[in-house]
Short mmCIF file of the C-alpha atoms (twelve columns), coordinates in Angstrom:
data_MODEL
# 
_entry.id   MODEL 
# 
loop_
_atom_site.group_PDB 
_atom_site.id 
_atom_site.type_symbol 
_atom_site.label_atom_id 
_atom_site.label_alt_id 
_atom_site.label_comp_id 
_atom_site.label_asym_id 
_atom_site.label_seq_id 
_atom_site.Cartn_x 
_atom_site.Cartn_y 
_atom_site.Cartn_z 
_atom_site.pdbx_PDB_model_num 
ATOM 1  C CA . MET A 1  -0.107  -8.143  -14.323 1 
ATOM 2  C CA . ASP A 2  -3.199  -9.787  -15.774 1 
ATOM 3  C CA . VAL A 3  -6.219  -7.738  -17.108 1 
ATOM 4  C CA . GLU A 4  -8.435  -8.671  -14.132 1 
ATOM 5  C CA . ARG A 5  -6.002  -7.267  -11.587 1 
ATOM 6  C CA . LYS A 6  -5.421  -4.113  -13.427 1 
ATOM 7  C CA . ALA A 7  -9.232  -3.547  -13.843 1 
ATOM 8  C CA . ARG A 8  -9.688  -4.308  -9.939  1 
ATOM 9  C CA . ILE A 9  -6.856  -1.723  -9.075  1 
ATOM 10 C CA . ALA A 10 -8.416  0.854   -11.410 1 
ATOM 11 C CA . ASP A 11 -11.783 0.210   -9.933  1 
ATOM 12 C CA . LEU A 12 -10.443 0.450   -6.356  1 
ATOM 13 C CA . ALA A 13 -8.745  3.729   -7.106  1 
ATOM 14 C CA . VAL A 14 -11.938 5.136   -8.514  1 
ATOM 15 C CA . ALA A 15 -13.743 4.134   -5.276  1 
ATOM 16 C CA . ALA A 16 -10.988 5.749   -3.060  1 
ATOM 17 C CA . GLN A 17 -10.658 8.943   -4.895  1 
ATOM 18 C CA . PRO A 18 -13.399 10.841  -3.265  1 
ATOM 19 C CA . MET A 19 -12.090 9.851   0.232   1 
ATOM 20 C CA . TRP A 20 -8.689  11.069  -0.631  1 
ATOM 21 C CA . ALA A 21 -10.201 14.303  -2.196  1 
ATOM 22 C CA . GLU A 22 -11.869 14.928  0.960   1 
ATOM 23 C CA . ASN A 23 -8.890  14.919  3.292   1 
ATOM 24 C CA . HIS A 24 -5.530  14.120  1.644   1 
ATOM 25 C CA . ASP A 25 -4.803  11.856  4.603   1 
ATOM 26 C CA . GLY A 26 -2.476  8.913   3.765   1 
ATOM 27 C CA . ASN A 27 -3.395  6.986   7.073   1 
ATOM 28 C CA . ALA A 28 -6.970  7.512   6.237   1 
ATOM 29 C CA . LEU A 29 -6.574  6.167   2.753   1 
ATOM 30 C CA . GLN A 30 -4.787  3.186   4.083   1 
ATOM 31 C CA . ASP A 31 -7.585  2.604   6.701   1 
ATOM 32 C CA . TYR A 32 -10.055 2.822   3.916   1 
ATOM 33 C CA . LEU A 33 -8.180  0.369   1.557   1 
ATOM 34 C CA . LYS A 34 -7.793  -2.120  4.453   1 
ATOM 35 C CA . GLY A 35 -11.387 -1.944  5.151   1 
ATOM 36 C CA . ILE A 36 -12.276 -2.849  1.582   1 
ATOM 37 C CA . ASP A 37 -9.725  -5.710  1.689   1 
ATOM 38 C CA . CYS A 38 -7.230  -4.097  -0.618  1 
ATOM 39 C CA . ASN A 39 -3.749  -5.100  0.784   1 
ATOM 40 C CA . GLY A 40 -0.120  -5.531  -0.142  1 
ATOM 41 C CA . VAL A 41 1.056   -4.656  -3.594  1 
ATOM 42 C CA . ASP A 42 -2.453  -3.851  -4.778  1 
ATOM 43 C CA . ALA A 43 -2.873  -1.217  -1.955  1 
ATOM 44 C CA . VAL A 44 0.441   0.334   -2.873  1 
ATOM 45 C CA . MET A 45 -0.616  0.464   -6.640  1 
ATOM 46 C CA . VAL A 46 -3.996  1.937   -5.781  1 
ATOM 47 C CA . THR A 47 -2.333  4.486   -3.592  1 
ATOM 48 C CA . MET A 48 0.006   5.547   -6.577  1 
ATOM 49 C CA . GLN A 49 -3.155  6.155   -8.767  1 
ATOM 50 C CA . VAL A 50 -5.283  7.914   -6.166  1 
ATOM 51 C CA . VAL A 51 -2.471  10.170  -4.830  1 
ATOM 52 C CA . GLY A 52 -0.692  10.570  -8.124  1 
ATOM 53 C CA . CYS A 53 2.646   9.708   -6.536  1 
ATOM 54 C CA . ASP A 54 5.653   7.405   -7.408  1 
ATOM 55 C CA . LEU A 55 6.211   3.930   -6.011  1 
ATOM 56 C CA . ARG A 56 8.527   4.961   -3.186  1 
ATOM 57 C CA . THR A 57 5.991   7.609   -1.918  1 
ATOM 58 C CA . ALA A 58 3.138   5.158   -2.068  1 
ATOM 59 C CA . GLN A 59 5.310   2.426   -0.276  1 
ATOM 60 C CA . SER A 60 6.035   4.958   2.369   1 
ATOM 61 C CA . MET A 61 2.361   5.778   2.792   1 
ATOM 62 C CA . PHE A 62 1.544   2.052   3.111   1 
ATOM 63 C CA . PHE A 63 4.170   1.031   5.572   1 
ATOM 64 C CA . SER A 64 3.759   4.149   7.694   1 
ATOM 65 C CA . ALA A 65 0.159   3.884   8.271   1 
ATOM 66 C CA . PRO A 66 -0.779  2.515   11.825  1 
ATOM 67 C CA . CYS A 67 -3.263  -0.008  10.278  1 
ATOM 68 C CA . ARG A 68 -0.391  -1.537  8.351   1 
ATOM 69 C CA . ALA A 69 1.539   -2.430  11.386  1 
ATOM 70 C CA . ALA A 70 1.284   -6.208  10.629  1 
ATOM 71 C CA . GLU A 71 2.530   -5.897  7.199   1 
ATOM 72 C CA . ARG A 72 5.395   -3.452  8.178   1 
ATOM 73 C CA . ALA A 73 6.454   -6.130  10.880  1 
ATOM 74 C CA . PHE A 74 6.345   -8.893  8.346   1 
ATOM 75 C CA . HIS A 75 8.313   -6.747  5.798   1 
ATOM 76 C CA . ASN A 76 10.982  -5.919  8.252   1 
ATOM 77 C CA . GLU A 77 11.399  -9.542  9.320   1 
ATOM 78 C CA . ALA A 78 11.592  -10.701 5.823   1 
ATOM 79 C CA . MET A 79 14.354  -8.086  5.167   1 
ATOM 80 C CA . GLU A 80 16.257  -9.234  8.239   1 
ATOM 81 C CA . VAL A 81 16.093  -12.742 7.113   1 
ATOM 82 C CA . LEU A 82 17.299  -11.878 3.713   1 
ATOM 83 C CA . LYS A 83 20.027  -9.699  5.098   1 
ATOM 84 C CA . ARG A 84 21.275  -12.518 7.541   1 
ATOM 85 C CA . SER A 85 21.090  -15.103 4.585   1 
ATOM 86 C CA . GLN A 86 23.494  -12.793 2.642   1 
ATOM 87 C CA . GLY A 87 26.039  -12.704 5.522   1 
ATOM 88 C CA . GLY A 88 24.909  -9.391  6.889   1 
ATOM 89 C CA . VAL A 89 24.275  -8.804  10.632  1 
# 
């Protein structure tokens, strides 16, 4: 990861920390991040820093948030295509 991206993620984590500290709500955190145009891998990485959790937990918070329905649908479809390409049903 390049230096600028690391700095952006760190800055976003600092900005999101007060919102997380106020309510500890994963859905609200994802709403906040989406609202400031923090999406995808960056949102997962910011979630890890803000919440102080591991990758698995951050991904779960990201994909389970209602505001991330489009990302979840895209991910699920991509996984189905990959599975079919590997001979799975």
